N, C-alpha and C positions, 0 to 999 in steps of 0.2 A: 414380460416375464423377467427379463434381465434387470429391469429397474427394480422390480419387487424383490429380487434376490439381493440387490445391493442394499436396499432399505432394511431388509431382514438382517443382513450382516452388520449394519450399523448399530442395531439394538444391543449387540454384544461388544461394542467397540468402546475403548477408552481413548479420549482425545484430550491432549494437553494443548492449550492455546497460551503461548507466552504473549504478554502485552494484551491479554484478553479483555481488559477494560478500556482499551483504545478503540478508535473508530473501526478499523478493519477487523481487529481481533474480536470485538464484541459481536460483529455480524457473523464471523466464523463460528463463535461459540453458540450463538443463537441457532444457526443453521443445523449444527450437529445435535444440539440438545433437542430440537424439534424432531429430529430423525430417531430419537430414542437412545442416543449414545450417552455414555457417562462423560461429562465434560469437566475438565479442571481448568479454571481460569487463573493464570499465574501472572500477577502484576504488582508492582510496587507503588503505583499511583504517583509517579514522579514527573509526569509530563510538564507540569508547570515549573518545577525545579529545573528540568533540562532546558526549557525554553527561557528561563529566567523571568517568568511572568506569573503573578498570582492568577489562578483560574478558579472561579467560583463553581464551575461545572465539572470539576476534576473527577468527581465520584458518580457522575450521572450514569454512565454505562455500567459501572460496578453495581450500583443500586438497581438498575434496570434488569441486569442478569440475575440478581439475588432472588427475584421472584420466580425463577424457573427451577423446578425441583430436580432437574437433571444436571444442574450446574453447581459445582463446588468452587467457592472462591478462596484462593490461597494468596496471601500477601507475601510476595517474594521477589527477589532481584536476580536477573539473569547473570549478574556478575558474581553471585554466590553459588558456586558449583554444587555444594552439598544440599542447599535448599532446592535447587533445580533437579538434581538427581532423585531426590525424594519425591518430588511432584511427578517426575517422568516414569516412575517405577510402573512397569507393566502397561505403559501407554502403547497403543497400536499406531496412533497418528500423533505427530507433533507439528503444529502449525506455528512457526516462529515469526510473530509479528512485532515483538518487542524491539524498540529501536530508539535511538536519538534521531529525529527526523528532519531537523532544520539545517540547511546549508549554512545559514548565518551563525547558528550556535556552534557548528563544527569549526568555524573560523575563529570565533572568540574563545572557545573552550575545547580545543582539539583532544586533550587528554581524556575528558569524559566521553567525547564522541568515540574515541578508540576503544575505551573500556566497555562501553555499552554495545557498540555495533560489532567490533572485531572479536574482542574477548568473550562477549556475551554469546555470540554465535558459535564460537568454539566450544563453550560450555554446553550449549544446547546439543551440539553434535555428539559430544562426549556422553551427555545424559542419554541420548538416543541409543548410542552404542551399548550402554550399560543397562538399558531399561529392563531387559529380561523378557521382553514380549515376543522375541523371535523376529519375525519380519516387521520392521517399523518403517512407516512412511514419514518422511520429513519434508515439510513445505517451507521454503525459505523465501522471505519477502526481500528481493533485491530491488534494484532501481535502474532506471535508464541513465542515471548519472555515472554508471560504470563505463559508459562509452565516452564520457568526458567531453573535452573540447574538440575531439575529432569530429563530432557531429557538425560543428560549425565550419568544417572544411567542405561539406557537401554544398553544391551550388544551390542557391535559392533565388526565388523571384519575389518581388514586392508588389502587393496589390493594395487596394484602397484600405482594407481593414485587417490584412493579414500578410504574413510571409508564407511561402510554400516551397517545398523541394522542387527543384527544376529537373533533376536527372533521375530520381528514384521516387517510388511511392512511399517507402518507409524503410526504417533501419531494421536489418535482420540480425539474428544471433551471431552471425559470423563477422559482424562489424568489429573493427579493432578496438581494444580497450587499452592499447599500449601507447607510450610516448606522447602523452597529452596531459593537460591540466585537468585534474579531477575535483579539486577542493578536498579538504579532509573527510567530509561526508562521503564523497564518491570513493575515496581510498578505503575507508573503513567498511563500507558496504561491499566493495569489490573483494576485500579480504574474506568476508563471510561467504560471498558468492563462490569464490575459488575453493575455500575449505569444504563447503557443502558438496561441490563436484568431486573433490578428492576423497571425501569420506565415502561417497558412493562406490568409487573404484577400489579403495583400500580396504574398507570394512563391509562392503556389500549392502549398505543402507539404500533404501529406495528414497532418492532425494529429487525433489522438484524445485528448481531455482527459477523464480519468476521475476523478471526484470520489469518492474512496474512503471508505467507512465503515470498519468494523472488519474488517480482514483478519487471518486467523490460520491456523496450520498447522504442519507439521513443519519443522524447521530454523529455528525462530523462537526467538531468545533474548530473550524478553520481560523487561522490567524494570519497576520500579514506575512509572517515568516514561513508559513506552512499550510497547505490546504487552500489554494487560491480560489477554487470554484466556490467552496463553502464560505470562505472569507468575504468574497464579493456579495454572495447572497445574504449573508448576515448583515453586512454593511448597508445594503440596499434597504432591507426591511427595518433595521433599527436606526437608520439615519446617521450612520457612522461615516466620517470622511475616509476616502481610500486614496492611496498613492500607487501609481503605476511606475514600476522601475523599468525604464526603457521607453519605447514608444507605443506599447500596447498591441503591436501587431504580431508579437511572438505567439507561436501556435504549439499546442499539445494535442495528442489524441487523448480522449477522455473516456473513462470506463466507469459505469455505475457499480457500486460496491457489490450488489447482489450478483452481477455478472462475474465479478472477480471470484466470489466465493464458489460459484458454479464451476469456474475454471479449476480452482484448487481441488474441488471434489472430483472433477473429471480425471485429474491426475491420480488422486488417491484411489479411485475406483478402477483405474486402468491397469493393464498388464505392463505398462512402460516401467522399466526398472529405474531409470534415472534420465533426467533431461533438463535442459536450459531453455526457457521460453520467455519471449517478450509478452508482457501482459498489459494490454491497453485496448482502446477502442478501435485502433487501426485507422487506415486512410478514410474510412467512411464515417468516422466519428471524431471530428476534430473541432477545436474551438480556439480562437484567439481571445486575448483579454478584451479587445474592443467588441468582438462578436458576443461574448458573454454579457457585457454591459448592455448591449442592445436587447438580448433575450430577457434580462432581468428588468429592464425598463418596461418592456411589453407585459411581462408577467405581473409586476408590482405596481405599475403606473407611476413609479418614482423616477424622476430625471436625475441621473447620476452625473456628477461633474468631478471626476478625479483630478488630483494634482499629479504632476510627473516629476520623476527624479532620474538620476543616472542609472545605467545598466548595472546589474549585480555581477560580481566576478563569475566568470565561466558560464553565464546564462546561455542557454541554447536558444537561438532565434526560432528554430523549428525543431521539434522532435515529434516524429510520428512513427509508431511501432509497425513493423511488418509482423502481423500475427498469424501468418499462413502456417507456420510450423505447429502452433498450438491447435489451429483449426484442423489440420490434417491428422496429427498424431493423437489428439485428445477429443476429436469430434465436437469441437466447441466453437461458438461464435457469440459476440455480444447481442443482446436482445433489446436493450433500452437505448434509445437515441438520446443525443445531448439535449434536445428540446424537452423530451419527456422526463429525462433525468433531472434537469434543472428545475422543472415544474414540481417534481416530487420533493426535491431538496428545499425549494422555496416554501412549499406548503408546510413542511415539517418545521422550518424556522419560524414561520408565521404562527404556528400553533404553540410554539415553545419560546416565545419572546422573553419570558421571564428568566430563561437560562443564560441570556446574554446581557 
């Protein structure tokens, strides 16, 4: 009965998804459109420009969503406050996925990284405050990079194919974000993270800050700089050479994109007024790069022989989210295992080879 009430409520809901033509944003938009909500996808289709690479599949998710009658596509930039405020008018829910997403790009072009991630998030929060919808829920996509190099101070053990934490199962939301190396990307995302928290207290916005670990899934166009699970799957199926930066034993907890969207909706549908949550697969859903290669070799039958290069700045040898807070407060847990998730992703890549 409670679920039916939530679905009925969504029919009358207006949802704005910034970065809605991106990987995560497109899944959020599809989810709410299927529930009957009016969905505004706000995107400037600039991913290739931000990453400094031509992308022939840049409009794939935009075109995919155009077939849904509950989705309106708006070409706009989160750096343009007037465009954003117009799109956000009377929105009940704003899911802010628009971002500059690559650590490497933030180092080579920190000004753009700041403008998109820090100023863009400020503009989103201002648009939410002015939306006129009364109670507005804002979901902000933060990152585990806000914990910066402090994560590397946690004791680890080295095993044959992976590193693992020695003293804790995972990093919780109380872990320090201070006095450490973040990279410009970590700094800009932390700025948005803190502004979202402050707007909850200062202006009464319902804000959920989700510090994401490795999110992966279908319709993800991973590149060497960003989206490593998808990148390795694409490389395996298309025969593209891959480079591992470091020794390949670095570990992340991984979360399939549909589980992430369910987490966002659990917050939107909850009575929680504001919160900061780690969003990942948790200790039960982890992968090292070497473990992922083994799964892909079994899945595709292709023997992968990566080359190796030096470690990237501020790379975390191990990052695993403690997701107990989200589990407890939002009654949520991941459903899709890494094995099942990689199988779904690889199947999608195989069916859409022409996109790569």
